[in-house]
MDTraj code that builds the backbone (N, CA, C; nanometers):
import mdtraj as md
import numpy as np

residues = "MET PRO ASN HIS ARG LEU PRO THR ALA LEU ALA LEU LEU LEU SER ALA ALA LEU THR PRO ALA LEU ALA ALA ALA PRO ASP LYS PRO TYR THR VAL ALA ILE TRP ALA SER VAL GLU ILE GLY THR GLU GLY THR VAL THR ALA SER GLU ILE LYS LYS ALA SER ASP TYR PRO ALA PRO PHE LEU ALA ALA VAL GLU LYS ARG ILE ALA ALA LEU ARG ILE GLU PRO PRO THR ASP ALA GLY ALA PRO ALA THR LEU ARG SER GLY LEU LEU LEU SER TYR THR VAL THR PRO SER ALA THR GLY GLY SER VAL SER LEU ASP SER MET ASN LEU SER PRO LEU PRO VAL ARG GLU GLN PHE ALA PRO TYR PRO ARG GLU LEU SER GLY PRO GLU ASP TRP LYS GLY LYS LEU THR VAL SER CYS LEU VAL GLY VAL ASP GLY MET CYS GLY THR ILE GLU VAL VAL SER ASP ASN GLY VAL LEU PRO GLU PRO ALA ARG ARG PHE ALA ARG ASP SER LEU GLN LYS TRP LYS PHE GLU PRO GLN ARG LEU ASN GLY LYS PRO VAL GLU ALA ARG PHE SER THR VAL LEU ASP MET THR VAL GLU LYS THR GLU ILE LYS ASP PHE ARG ASP ALA ARG ARG LEU".split()
xyz = np.array([
    [-7.5971, 13.4417, 7.9493],
    [-7.6756, 13.3228, 7.9776],
    [-7.5846, 13.2010, 7.9677],
    [-7.5817, 13.1148, 8.0711],
    [-7.4957, 12.9972, 8.0650],
    [-7.5388, 12.9024, 7.9549],
    [-7.4424, 12.8278, 7.9015],
    [-7.4755, 12.7267, 7.8020],
    [-7.5635, 12.6197, 7.8635],
    [-7.6585, 12.5702, 7.7875],
    [-7.7469, 12.4635, 7.8310],
    [-7.7261, 12.3464, 7.7370],
    [-7.6723, 12.2351, 7.7890],
    [-7.6392, 12.1211, 7.7041],
    [-7.7546, 12.0221, 7.7010],
    [-7.7870, 11.9762, 7.5821],
    [-7.8933, 11.8793, 7.5621],
    [-7.8327, 11.7400, 7.5498],
    [-7.9150, 11.6362, 7.5595],
    [-7.8617, 11.5003, 7.5518],
    [-7.7776, 11.4770, 7.4271],
    [-7.6746, 11.3934, 7.4419],
    [-7.5798, 11.3649, 7.3336],
    [-7.6486, 11.3215, 7.2055],
    [-7.7519, 11.2392, 7.2157],
    [-7.8164, 11.1852, 7.0959],
    [-7.8728, 11.2936, 7.0068],
    [-7.9082, 11.4088, 7.0645],
    [-7.9663, 11.5157, 6.9835],
    [-7.8658, 11.5711, 6.8837],
    [-7.7388, 11.5694, 6.9185],
    [-7.6375, 11.6181, 6.8243],
    [-7.6378, 11.5324, 6.6983],
    [-7.6489, 11.4023, 6.7148],
    [-7.6507, 11.3133, 6.5995],
    [-7.7786, 11.3291, 6.5200],
    [-7.8925, 11.3416, 6.5888],
    [-8.0205, 11.3604, 6.5206],
    [-8.0199, 11.4891, 6.4398],
    [-7.9687, 11.5953, 6.5008],
    [-7.9681, 11.7250, 6.4349],
    [-7.8749, 11.7241, 6.3154],
    [-7.7606, 11.6606, 6.3296],
    [-7.6668, 11.6526, 6.2187],
    [-7.7282, 11.5780, 6.1009],
    [-7.7954, 11.4680, 6.1297],
    [-7.8554, 11.3884, 6.0228],
    [-7.9685, 11.4626, 5.9547],
    [-8.0464, 11.5392, 6.0323],
    [-8.1629, 11.6073, 5.9764],
    [-8.1262, 11.7313, 5.8970],
    [-8.0217, 11.8037, 5.9413],
    [-7.9924, 11.9334, 5.8818],
    [-7.8740, 11.9319, 5.7873],
    [-7.7707, 11.8586, 5.8197],
    [-7.6469, 11.8695, 5.7429],
    [-7.5851, 11.7325, 5.7190],
    [-7.6396, 11.6563, 5.6264],
    [-7.5833, 11.5243, 5.5970],
    [-7.4370, 11.5293, 5.5575],
    [-7.3938, 11.6401, 5.4975],
    [-7.2543, 11.6505, 5.4521],
    [-7.1558, 11.6459, 5.5673],
    [-7.2027, 11.6721, 5.6898],
    [-7.1126, 11.6717, 5.8029],
    [-7.0632, 11.5316, 5.8380],
    [-7.1229, 11.4295, 5.7777],
    [-7.0805, 11.2928, 5.8081],
    [-6.9330, 11.2723, 5.7793],
    [-6.8808, 11.3476, 5.6818],
    [-6.7395, 11.3334, 5.6477],
    [-6.6491, 11.4035, 5.7486],
    [-6.7058, 11.4981, 5.8252],
    [-6.6273, 11.5702, 5.9259],
    [-6.7136, 11.5895, 6.0494],
    [-6.7416, 11.4803, 6.1238],
    [-6.8393, 11.4850, 6.2316],
    [-6.7979, 11.5692, 6.3505],
    [-6.6713, 11.6063, 6.3621],
    [-6.6267, 11.6796, 6.4799],
    [-6.6350, 11.8307, 6.4629],
    [-6.6742, 11.8776, 6.3476],
    [-6.6758, 12.0213, 6.3223],
    [-6.8008, 12.0854, 6.3821],
    [-6.7864, 12.1769, 6.4785],
    [-6.9049, 12.2429, 6.5364],
    [-6.9723, 12.3335, 6.4338],
    [-7.0999, 12.3503, 6.4486],
    [-7.1729, 12.4412, 6.3617],
    [-7.2888, 12.5023, 6.4392],
    [-7.3449, 12.6083, 6.3840],
    [-7.4496, 12.6839, 6.4516],
    [-7.5864, 12.6516, 6.3928],
    [-7.6842, 12.6379, 6.4795],
    [-7.8229, 12.6234, 6.4386],
    [-7.9011, 12.7379, 6.5020],
    [-7.9677, 12.8162, 6.4199],
    [-8.0457, 12.9297, 6.4692],
    [-8.1935, 12.9024, 6.4478],
    [-8.2711, 12.9130, 6.5537],
    [-8.4134, 12.8829, 6.5522],
    [-8.4918, 13.0108, 6.5791],
    [-8.5877, 13.0384, 6.4920],
    [-8.6773, 13.1515, 6.5149],
    [-8.8121, 13.1011, 6.5642],
    [-8.8681, 13.1745, 6.6590],
    [-9.0019, 13.1441, 6.7081],
    [-9.0774, 13.2752, 6.7259],
    [-9.2085, 13.2650, 6.7228],
    [-9.2949, 13.3788, 6.7563],
    [-9.3492, 13.3524, 6.8961],
    [-9.3360, 13.4506, 6.9862],
    [-9.3808, 13.4314, 7.1236],
    [-9.4724, 13.5446, 7.1674],
    [-9.5609, 13.5121, 7.2581],
    [-9.6444, 13.6106, 7.3245],
    [-9.6120, 13.6069, 7.4730],
    [-9.5827, 13.7228, 7.5288],
    [-9.5416, 13.7333, 7.6684],
    [-9.6472, 13.8133, 7.7437],
    [-9.6924, 13.7568, 7.8555],
    [-9.7978, 13.8194, 7.9329],
    [-9.7473, 13.9271, 8.0265],
    [-9.8379, 13.9830, 8.1016],
    [-9.8049, 14.0950, 8.1897],
    [-9.7159, 14.0553, 8.3066],
    [-9.6962, 13.9260, 8.3276],
    [-9.6075, 13.8809, 8.4341],
    [-9.4686, 13.8445, 8.3815],
    [-9.4471, 13.8647, 8.2524],
    [-9.3162, 13.8379, 8.1947],
    [-9.2927, 13.6935, 8.1574],
    [-9.3984, 13.6132, 8.1480],
    [-9.3859, 13.4726, 8.1102],
    [-9.4489, 13.4484, 7.9736],
    [-9.4045, 13.3439, 7.9065],
    [-9.4549, 13.3105, 7.7736],
    [-9.5935, 13.2467, 7.7854],
    [-9.6898, 13.3042, 7.7145],
    [-9.8268, 13.2508, 7.7166],
    [-9.8598, 13.1737, 7.5893],
    [-9.7848, 13.1947, 7.4824],
    [-9.8054, 13.1221, 7.3574],
    [-9.6778, 13.1319, 7.2748],
    [-9.6516, 13.0288, 7.1927],
    [-9.5319, 13.0307, 7.1091],
    [-9.5517, 12.9426, 6.9871],
    [-9.4752, 12.9719, 6.8820],
    [-9.4767, 12.8922, 6.7594],
    [-9.3369, 12.8923, 6.7004],
    [-9.2780, 12.7755, 6.6845],
    [-9.1459, 12.7640, 6.6239],
    [-9.1601, 12.7681, 6.4725],
    [-9.0847, 12.8536, 6.4085],
    [-9.0909, 12.8672, 6.2637],
    [-9.0129, 12.7540, 6.1961],
    [-9.0642, 12.7086, 6.0823],
    [-9.0012, 12.6013, 6.0050],
    [-8.9772, 12.4781, 6.0923],
    [-9.0756, 12.4470, 6.1759],
    [-9.0607, 12.3371, 6.2709],
    [-9.0337, 12.2039, 6.2029],
    [-9.0857, 12.1855, 6.0817],
    [-9.0684, 12.0584, 6.0120],
    [-8.9235, 12.0331, 5.9716],
    [-8.8368, 12.1349, 5.9822],
    [-8.6965, 12.1176, 5.9465],
    [-8.6166, 12.0447, 6.0545],
    [-8.6730, 12.0286, 6.1733],
    [-8.5968, 11.9794, 6.2867],
    [-8.6540, 11.8494, 6.3426],
    [-8.5684, 11.7626, 6.3977],
    [-8.6164, 11.6371, 6.4559],
    [-8.7019, 11.6630, 6.5798],
    [-8.7997, 11.5750, 6.6029],
    [-8.8959, 11.5936, 6.7114],
    [-8.8309, 11.6084, 6.8496],
    [-8.7301, 11.5281, 6.8851],
    [-8.6698, 11.5450, 7.0182],
    [-8.6062, 11.6823, 7.0370],
    [-8.5444, 11.7336, 6.9306],
    [-8.4846, 11.8663, 6.9392],
    [-8.5930, 11.9721, 6.9555],
    [-8.7012, 11.9608, 6.8783],
    [-8.8113, 12.0557, 6.8907],
    [-8.8674, 12.0571, 7.0318],
    [-8.8817, 11.9388, 7.0912],
    [-8.9348, 11.9303, 7.2269],
    [-8.8449, 12.0041, 7.3258],
    [-8.7123, 11.9910, 7.3073],
    [-8.6183, 12.0602, 7.3946],
    [-8.6268, 12.2118, 7.3751],
    [-8.6413, 12.2560, 7.2498],
    [-8.6534, 12.3989, 7.2219],
    [-8.7829, 12.4548, 7.2834],
    [-8.8915, 12.3821, 7.2665],
    [-9.0190, 12.4264, 7.3234],
    [-9.0106, 12.4387, 7.4755],
    [-8.9392, 12.3467, 7.5385],
    [-8.9229, 12.3515, 7.6837],
    [-8.8456, 12.4763, 7.7250],
    [-8.7401, 12.5095, 7.6494],
    [-8.6625, 12.6294, 7.6805],
    [-8.7451, 12.7554, 7.6631],
    [-8.8252, 12.7594, 7.5575],
    [-8.9095, 12.8769, 7.5347],
    [-9.0116, 12.8922, 7.6472],
    [-9.0728, 12.7811, 7.6875],
    [-9.1746, 12.7860, 7.7933],
    [-9.1159, 12.8351, 7.9246],
    [-8.9853, 12.8104, 7.9462],
    [-8.9214, 12.8507, 8.0716],
    [-8.8711, 12.9948, 8.0699],
    [-8.8840, 13.0623, 7.9559],
    [-8.8330, 13.1989, 7.9437],
    [-8.9049, 13.2936, 8.0402],
    [-8.8266, 13.3747, 8.1084],
    [-8.8797, 13.4781, 8.1972],
    [-8.8083, 13.6083, 8.1667],
    [-8.8845, 13.7158, 8.1509],
    [-8.8243, 13.8471, 8.1283],
    [-8.8861, 13.9471, 8.2255],
    [-8.8236, 14.0629, 8.2365],
    [-8.8845, 14.1703, 8.3147],
    [-9.0161, 14.2069, 8.2481],
    [-9.1263, 14.2082, 8.3242],
    [-9.2579, 14.2335, 8.2627],
    [-9.2578, 14.3616, 8.1792],
    [-9.3059, 14.3536, 8.0550],
    [-9.3132, 14.4737, 7.9707],
    [-9.4152, 14.5724, 8.0261],
    [-9.3935, 14.6986, 7.9967],
    [-9.4863, 14.8020, 8.0429],
    [-9.5254, 14.8937, 7.9281],
    [-9.6405, 14.9526, 7.9399],
    [-9.6899, 15.0508, 7.8435],
    [-9.7503, 15.1642, 7.9232],
    [-9.6896, 15.2841, 7.9133],
    [-9.7328, 15.4000, 7.9917],
    [-9.7298, 15.3686, 8.1404],
    [-9.6292, 15.2891, 8.1817],
    [-9.6116, 15.2597, 8.3232],
    [-9.6943, 15.1444, 8.3762],
    [-9.7799, 15.0874, 8.2934],
    [-9.8659, 14.9777, 8.3377],
    [-9.8205, 14.8470, 8.2732],
    [-9.8416, 14.7319, 8.3398],
    [-9.8043, 14.6027, 8.2804],
    [-9.8690, 14.5848, 8.1438],
    [-9.7925, 14.5261, 8.0513],
    [-9.8402, 14.5122, 7.9136],
    [-9.8052, 14.3740, 7.8599],
    [-9.8695, 14.3377, 7.7505],
    [-9.8351, 14.2153, 7.6790],
    [-9.7376, 14.2490, 7.5662],
    [-9.6590, 14.1510, 7.5260],
    [-9.5611, 14.1707, 7.4187],
    [-9.5674, 14.0527, 7.3236],
    [-9.5791, 14.0829, 7.1953],
    [-9.5657, 13.9808, 7.0906],
    [-9.4353, 14.0099, 7.0176],
    [-9.3518, 13.9076, 7.0026],
    [-9.2175, 13.9315, 6.9486],
    [-9.1643, 13.8066, 6.8818],
    [-9.0621, 13.8259, 6.7983],
    [-8.9820, 13.7142, 6.7522],
    [-8.8838, 13.6764, 6.8619],
    [-8.8400, 13.5519, 6.8614],
    [-8.7401, 13.5049, 6.9574],
    [-8.6381, 13.4217, 6.8801],
    [-8.5118, 13.4612, 6.8886],
    [-8.4040, 13.3904, 6.8208],
    [-8.3255, 13.3088, 6.9222],
    [-8.3202, 13.1776, 6.8999],
    [-8.2405, 13.0875, 6.9840],
    [-8.1222, 13.0387, 6.9016],
    [-8.0029, 13.0556, 6.9538],
    [-7.8816, 13.0164, 6.8826],
    [-7.8153, 12.9000, 6.9556],
    [-7.7980, 12.7885, 6.8824],
    [-7.7373, 12.6686, 6.9382],
    [-7.6053, 12.6388, 6.8675],
    [-7.5103, 12.5830, 6.9425],
    [-7.3898, 12.5265, 6.8835],
    [-7.3983, 12.3751, 6.8940],
    [-7.3868, 12.3082, 6.7792],
    [-7.3903, 12.1621, 6.7736],
    [-7.2483, 12.1126, 6.7502],
    [-7.2019, 12.0244, 6.8372],
    [-7.0695, 11.9641, 6.8229],
    [-7.0872, 11.8136, 6.8116],
    [-7.1046, 11.7629, 6.6899],
    [-7.1225, 11.6181, 6.6726],
    [-6.9888, 11.5457, 6.6739],
    [-6.9949, 11.4168, 6.6951],
    [-6.8757, 11.3325, 6.6854],
    [-6.9196, 11.1948, 6.6396],
    [-6.8239, 11.1093, 6.6113],
    [-6.8566, 10.9764, 6.5603],
    [-6.9333, 10.8940, 6.6621],
    [-6.9120, 10.9202, 6.7906],
    [-6.9764, 10.8404, 6.8951],
    [-7.0795, 10.9175, 6.9757],
    [-7.0962, 11.0449, 6.9490],
    [-7.1907, 11.1264, 7.0254],
    [-7.1712, 11.2722, 6.9930],
    [-7.1948, 11.3591, 7.0898],
    [-7.1787, 11.5020, 7.0669],
    [-7.2569, 11.5811, 7.1691],
    [-7.2703, 11.7101, 7.1433],
    [-7.3441, 11.7953, 7.2362],
    [-7.4160, 11.9044, 7.1604],
    [-7.5212, 11.9555, 7.2217],
    [-7.5963, 12.0683, 7.1687],
    [-7.6050, 12.1717, 7.2801],
    [-7.5481, 12.2902, 7.2580],
    [-7.5435, 12.3938, 7.3606],
    [-7.6239, 12.5155, 7.3186],
    [-7.7108, 12.5624, 7.4068],
    [-7.7834, 12.6861, 7.3827],
    [-7.6930, 12.8029, 7.4183],
    [-7.6604, 12.8853, 7.3180],
    [-7.5703, 12.9978, 7.3395],
    [-7.6434, 13.1252, 7.3802],
    [-7.7611, 13.1488, 7.3208],
    [-7.8310, 13.2738, 7.3502],
    [-7.9772, 13.2643, 7.3116],
    [-8.0582, 13.3503, 7.3745],
    [-8.1987, 13.3684, 7.3403],
    [-8.2235, 13.5193, 7.3376],
    [-8.2705, 13.5703, 7.2233],
    [-8.2886, 13.7149, 7.2102],
    [-8.4235, 13.7486, 7.1496],
    [-8.4966, 13.8384, 7.2155],
    [-8.6210, 13.8903, 7.1601],
    [-8.5884, 13.9907, 7.0517],
    [-8.6632, 13.9862, 6.9407],
    [-8.6311, 14.0691, 6.8252],
    [-8.7506, 14.0720, 6.7306],
    [-8.7619, 14.1753, 6.6475],
    [-8.8605, 14.1677, 6.5386],
    [-8.8381, 14.0406, 6.4578],
    [-8.9443, 13.9781, 6.4119],
    [-8.9370, 13.8489, 6.3440],
    [-8.9228, 13.8670, 6.1927],
    [-8.8145, 13.8182, 6.1314],
    [-8.8024, 13.8282, 5.9856],
    [-8.9083, 13.7415, 5.9166],
    [-8.9796, 13.7992, 5.8216],
    [-9.0783, 13.7224, 5.7444],
    [-9.0405, 13.7175, 5.5971],
    [-8.9425, 13.7992, 5.5560],
    [-8.8894, 13.7932, 5.4200],
    [-8.7407, 13.8256, 5.4257],
    [-8.6586, 13.7335, 5.3735],
    [-8.5140, 13.7527, 5.3731],
    [-8.4629, 13.7430, 5.2295],
    [-8.4044, 13.8494, 5.1810],
    [-8.3481, 13.8520, 5.0468],
    [-8.2082, 13.9117, 5.0529],
    [-8.1207, 13.8642, 4.9640],
    [-7.9845, 13.9136, 4.9628],
    [-7.9534, 13.9812, 4.8296],
    [-7.8764, 14.0877, 4.8389],
    [-7.8285, 14.1561, 4.7190],
    [-7.7278, 14.0664, 4.6479],
    [-7.7004, 14.0935, 4.5194],
    [-7.5966, 14.0157, 4.4497],
    [-7.4634, 14.0257, 4.5237],
    [-7.3940, 13.9128, 4.5316],
    [-7.2645, 13.9120, 4.5999],
    [-7.1658, 13.9997, 4.5228],
    [-7.0931, 14.0869, 4.5915],
    [-7.0015, 14.1786, 4.5211],
    [-6.8880, 14.1055, 4.4499],
    [-6.8740, 14.1343, 4.3210],
    [-6.7684, 14.0703, 4.2433],
    [-6.6309, 14.1035, 4.2983],
    [-6.6172, 14.2232, 4.3568],
    [-6.4874, 14.2662, 4.4080],
    [-6.4374, 14.1765, 4.5209],
    [-6.5275, 14.0960, 4.5818],
    [-6.4898, 14.0135, 4.6960],
    [-6.5037, 13.8649, 4.6672],
    [-6.5213, 13.8275, 4.5414],
    [-6.5514, 13.6884, 4.5075],
    [-6.4282, 13.6016, 4.4883],
    [-6.3103, 13.6611, 4.4823],
    [-6.1884, 13.5824, 4.4614],
    [-6.1353, 13.5244, 4.5912],
    [-6.0595, 13.4148, 4.5846],
    [-6.0078, 13.3501, 4.7061],
    [-5.9107, 13.4370, 4.7845],
    [-5.8495, 13.5370, 4.7201],
    [-5.7548, 13.6229, 4.7889],
    [-5.8173, 13.7549, 4.8338],
    [-5.9451, 13.7736, 4.8026],
    [-6.0117, 13.8983, 4.8392],
    [-6.0503, 13.8981, 4.9871],
    [-6.0950, 14.0139, 5.0355],
    [-6.1319, 14.0286, 5.1772],
    [-6.2393, 13.9288, 5.2168],
    [-6.2224, 13.8698, 5.3360],
    [-6.3234, 13.7831, 5.3943],
    [-6.3455, 13.8264, 5.5394],
    [-6.4647, 13.8060, 5.5888],
    [-6.4930, 13.8416, 5.7277],
    [-6.6385, 13.8193, 5.7621],
    [-6.6712, 13.8489, 5.8865],
    [-6.8090, 13.8396, 5.9335],
    [-6.8601, 13.9792, 5.9652],
    [-6.9820, 14.0077, 5.9220],
    [-7.0409, 14.1399, 5.9400],
    [-7.1578, 14.1327, 6.0369],
    [-7.1575, 14.2194, 6.1358],
    [-7.2744, 14.2367, 6.2219],
    [-7.3561, 14.3511, 6.1646],
    [-7.4793, 14.3204, 6.1280],
    [-7.5663, 14.4177, 6.0617],
    [-7.6864, 14.4418, 6.1510],
    [-7.7171, 14.5674, 6.1779],
    [-7.8279, 14.5988, 6.2669],
    [-7.9062, 14.7183, 6.2161],
    [-8.0305, 14.7271, 6.2620],
    [-8.1149, 14.8403, 6.2239],
    [-8.2288, 14.8534, 6.3240],
    [-8.2958, 14.9666, 6.3190],
    [-8.4181, 14.9875, 6.3967],
    [-8.5345, 14.9552, 6.3050],
    [-8.6099, 14.8501, 6.3394],
    [-8.7254, 14.8105, 6.2597],
    [-8.8448, 14.8974, 6.2983],
    [-8.9046, 14.9634, 6.1992],
    [-9.0169, 15.0510, 6.2246],
    [-9.1485, 14.9759, 6.2374],
    [-9.2537, 15.0486, 6.2671],
    [-9.3852, 14.9867, 6.2828],
    [-9.4363, 14.9303, 6.1506],
    [-9.3741, 14.9719, 6.0380],
    [-9.4122, 14.9180, 5.9075],
    [-9.3380, 14.7884, 5.8744],
    [-9.2513, 14.7435, 5.9656],
    [-9.1790, 14.6191, 5.9442],
    [-9.0569, 14.6318, 5.8555],
    [-9.0112, 14.7527, 5.8281],
    [-8.8937, 14.7741, 5.7440],
    [-8.7821, 14.8396, 5.8254],
    [-8.6572, 14.8163, 5.7794],
    [-8.5407, 14.8724, 5.8476],
    [-8.5297, 15.0226, 5.8243],
    [-8.4861, 15.0920, 5.9280],
    [-8.4477, 15.2318, 5.9132],
    [-8.2994, 15.2371, 5.8801],
    [-8.2251, 15.3236, 5.9477],
    [-8.0813, 15.3346, 5.9247],
    [-8.0123, 15.2024, 5.9579],
    [-7.9285, 15.1547, 5.8672],
    [-7.8614, 15.0258, 5.8825],
    [-7.7161, 15.0482, 5.9207],
    [-7.6714, 14.9792, 6.0250],
    [-7.5341, 14.9880, 6.0708],
    [-7.4619, 14.8576, 6.0403],
    [-7.3373, 14.8672, 5.9928],
    [-7.2590, 14.7497, 5.9563],
    [-7.1234, 14.7573, 6.0261],
    [-7.0854, 14.6495, 6.0957],
    [-6.9568, 14.6431, 6.1658],
    [-6.8863, 14.5142, 6.1266],
    [-6.7572, 14.5232, 6.0981],
    [-6.6776, 14.4056, 6.0612],
    [-6.6132, 14.3446, 6.1841],
    [-6.5960, 14.2118, 6.1828],
    [-6.5354, 14.1449, 6.2975],
    [-6.3847, 14.1630, 6.3036],
    [-6.3222, 14.2052, 6.1936],
    [-6.1760, 14.2191, 6.1935],
    [-6.1288, 14.3637, 6.1813],
    [-6.2223, 14.4578, 6.1964],
    [-6.1858, 14.5991, 6.1956],
    [-6.1700, 14.6601, 6.0583],
    [-6.1803, 14.5781, 5.9537],
    [-6.1676, 14.6271, 5.8165],
    [-6.3028, 14.6076, 5.7473],
    [-6.3544, 14.7145, 5.6858],
    [-6.4850, 14.7059, 5.6208],
    [-6.4775, 14.7666, 5.4813],
    [-6.4476, 14.6853, 5.3803],
    [-6.4448, 14.7384, 5.2434],
    [-6.5826, 14.7893, 5.2024],
    [-6.5850, 14.8889, 5.1184],
    [-6.7123, 14.9465, 5.0747],
    [-6.8031, 14.8431, 5.0069],
    [-6.7523, 14.7513, 4.9228],
    [-6.8423, 14.6520, 4.8626],
    [-6.9110, 14.5634, 4.9667],
    [-6.8403, 14.5301, 5.0750],
    [-6.9010, 14.4487, 5.1801],
    [-7.0080, 14.5274, 5.2541],
    [-6.9768, 14.6525, 5.2851],
    [-7.0755, 14.7370, 5.3538],
    [-7.1988, 14.7550, 5.2677],
    [-7.1792, 14.7786, 5.1388],
    [-7.2913, 14.7993, 5.0472],
    [-7.3757, 14.6725, 5.0345],
    [-7.3101, 14.5566, 5.0268],
    [-7.3818, 14.4294, 5.0177],
    [-7.4709, 14.4089, 5.1400],
    [-7.4158, 14.4302, 5.2590],
    [-7.4936, 14.4107, 5.3818],
    [-7.6099, 14.5089, 5.3900],
    [-7.5823, 14.6344, 5.3574],
    [-7.6882, 14.7374, 5.3631],
    [-7.7985, 14.7088, 5.2618],
    [-7.7591, 14.6799, 5.1372],
    [-7.8590, 14.6566, 5.0325],
    [-7.9404, 14.5308, 5.0603],
    [-7.8776, 14.4313, 5.1236],
    [-7.9510, 14.3090, 5.1573],
    [-8.0566, 14.3360, 5.2626],
    [-8.0167, 14.3992, 5.3728],
    [-8.1106, 14.4194, 5.4830],
    [-8.2249, 14.5124, 5.4440],
    [-8.1992, 14.6015, 5.3496],
    [-8.3066, 14.6894, 5.3026],
    [-8.4198, 14.6120, 5.2365],
    [-8.3910, 14.4901, 5.1896],
    [-8.4917, 14.4085, 5.1230],
    [-8.5741, 14.3252, 5.2218],
    [-8.5273, 14.3163, 5.3458],
    [-8.5947, 14.2299, 5.4422],
    [-8.7243, 14.2930, 5.4920],
    [-8.8172, 14.2059, 5.5284],
    [-8.9440, 14.2485, 5.5865],
    [-8.9603, 14.1784, 5.7210],
    [-9.0126, 14.2495, 5.8201],
    [-9.0253, 14.1963, 5.9548],
    [-9.1690, 14.2065, 6.0053],
    [-9.2008, 14.1189, 6.0982],
    [-9.3205, 14.1363, 6.1793],
    [-9.2765, 14.2176, 6.3003],
    [-9.3211, 14.3425, 6.3128],
    [-9.2718, 14.4252, 6.4238],
    [-9.3193, 14.3718, 6.5584],
    [-9.2449, 14.4045, 6.6615],
    [-9.2920, 14.3721, 6.7952],
    [-9.4202, 14.4503, 6.8239],
    [-9.5056, 14.3898, 6.9069],
    [-9.6332, 14.4543, 6.9413],
    [-9.6468, 14.4623, 7.0923],
    [-9.6683, 14.5814, 7.1409],
    [-9.6894, 14.6074, 7.2827],
    [-9.8368, 14.6372, 7.3035],
    [-9.9038, 14.5520, 7.3826],
    [-10.0492, 14.5636, 7.3990],
    [-10.1207, 14.5659, 7.2641],
    [-10.0659, 14.4879, 7.1697],
    [-10.1287, 14.4770, 7.0386],
    [-10.0909, 14.5859, 6.9409],
    [-10.0153, 14.6861, 6.9838],
    [-9.9767, 14.7982, 6.8973],
    [-9.8326, 14.7795, 6.8490],
    [-9.8068, 14.7918, 6.7175],
    [-9.6692, 14.7768, 6.6678],
    [-9.5778, 14.8853, 6.7243],
    [-9.4547, 14.8447, 6.7596],
    [-9.3571, 14.9383, 6.8157],
    [-9.2232, 14.9181, 6.7461],
    [-9.1390, 15.0208, 6.7494],
    [-9.0046, 15.0104, 6.6938],
    [-8.9179, 14.9227, 6.7842],
    [-8.8246, 14.8498, 6.7239],
    [-8.7331, 14.7652, 6.8017],
    [-8.6088, 14.7361, 6.7194],
    [-8.4978, 14.7057, 6.7873],
    [-8.3715, 14.6778, 6.7209],
    [-8.3667, 14.5346, 6.6690],
    [-8.3021, 14.5190, 6.5536],
    [-8.2746, 14.3869, 6.4969],
    [-8.1267, 14.3801, 6.4626],
    [-8.0659, 14.2630, 6.4864],
    [-7.9250, 14.2452, 6.4546],
    [-7.9021, 14.1023, 6.4069],
    [-7.8136, 14.0864, 6.3083],
    [-7.7780, 13.9544, 6.2594],
    [-7.6326, 13.9550, 6.2153],
    [-7.5777, 13.8366, 6.1914],
    [-7.4395, 13.8231, 6.1462],
    [-7.4389, 13.7592, 6.0084],
    [-7.3690, 13.8209, 5.9147],
    [-7.3496, 13.7650, 5.7817],
    [-7.2058, 13.7162, 5.7706],
    [-7.1897, 13.5898, 5.7350],
    [-7.0576, 13.5305, 5.7236],
    [-7.0101, 13.5409, 5.5791],
    [-6.9072, 13.6216, 5.5566],
    [-6.8511, 13.6389, 5.4228],
    [-6.7095, 13.5832, 5.4176],
    [-6.6876, 13.4725, 5.4893],
    [-6.5544, 13.4114, 5.4906],
    [-6.5430, 13.2975, 5.3923],
    [-6.6541, 13.2618, 5.3261],
    [-6.6512, 13.1481, 5.2342],
    [-6.6018, 13.1916, 5.0977],
    [-6.5582, 13.0936, 5.0168],
    [-6.5090, 13.1241, 4.8831],
    [-6.6245, 13.1388, 4.7854],
    [-6.5926, 13.1964, 4.6721],
    [-6.6869, 13.2155, 4.5627],
    [-6.8027, 13.3027, 4.6074],
    [-6.9279, 13.2612, 4.5783],
    [-7.0408, 13.3503, 4.6026],
    [-7.1401, 13.2942, 4.7020],
    [-7.1025, 13.1902, 4.7739],
    [-7.1948, 13.1344, 4.8726],
    [-7.1931, 13.2187, 4.9987],
    [-7.3113, 13.2581, 5.0464],
    [-7.3218, 13.3376, 5.1676],
    [-7.3751, 13.2505, 5.2798],
    [-7.3094, 13.2560, 5.3935],
    [-7.3586, 13.1842, 5.5102],
    [-7.4355, 13.2813, 5.5983],
    [-7.5574, 13.2437, 5.6333],
    [-7.6419, 13.3276, 5.7183],
    [-7.6691, 13.2480, 5.8444],
    [-7.6273, 13.2999, 5.9591],
    [-7.6369, 13.2247, 6.0830],
    [-7.7807, 13.1939, 6.1221],
    [-7.8800, 13.2498, 6.0523],
    [-8.0172, 13.2211, 6.0898],
    [-8.0800, 13.1131, 6.0031],
    [-8.0014, 13.0548, 5.9108],
    [-8.0506, 12.9430, 5.8313],
    [-7.9518, 12.8285, 5.8516],
    [-7.9862, 12.7363, 5.9416],
    [-7.8913, 12.6329, 5.9822],
    [-7.8500, 12.5453, 5.8658],
    [-7.9336, 12.5293, 5.7649],
    [-7.9007, 12.4405, 5.6540],
    [-7.7949, 12.5015, 5.5630],
    [-7.7615, 12.6281, 5.5809],
    [-7.6616, 12.6920, 5.4964],
    [-7.5301, 12.7123, 5.5730],
    [-7.5173, 12.6494, 5.6882],
    [-7.3940, 12.6630, 5.7653],
    [-7.2954, 12.5547, 5.7276],
])
top = md.Topology()
chain = top.add_chain()
for i, resn in enumerate(residues, 1):
    res = top.add_residue(resn, chain, resSeq=i)
    for name in ("N", "CA", "C"):
        top.add_atom(name, md.element.get_by_symbol(name[0]), res)
traj = md.Trajectory(xyz[None], top)
């Protein structure tokens, strides 16, 4: 999906609303991840939507996000070969590049996924808490069942090295999460979920790309 750039002023609004600390380094890009709940009709268009934690974001940015969601088109879902409705989570990932005089907000991706309703993290592994210990980003994925819980969890490192404490941390964390499963014609169905955990920071702070205030 091509990047979609929003008006320059939104970068400043978003920076002020979400990350005041960026004022000292306004040129540093960062990621904002927005979750929404959407209902998709038998023609593959959005019939209803709700942005989660909407109060965290400035009104102009919310309006732009709502416009993007309303324009979403997918291949019509089917159930037993017939057109069906789909209720799902929708993850929108933006890159914000602020600057002293302006900036940009780019939509990087939009992905349908089971909607997280509870996010908990395991204790950060002591073996990786030192400044010289392994750092990296982990892609963690699982098949979310109709009960809203993860099945088998897969963990992949961005640098090809995956220490056991990092793998265990990612697995134990995702096992604690709870999801609203996707619903096809109102019936819960299994679906894949994937997220990225950033373990490149020092000490015990974890960056989660789905919580923009922790980036």
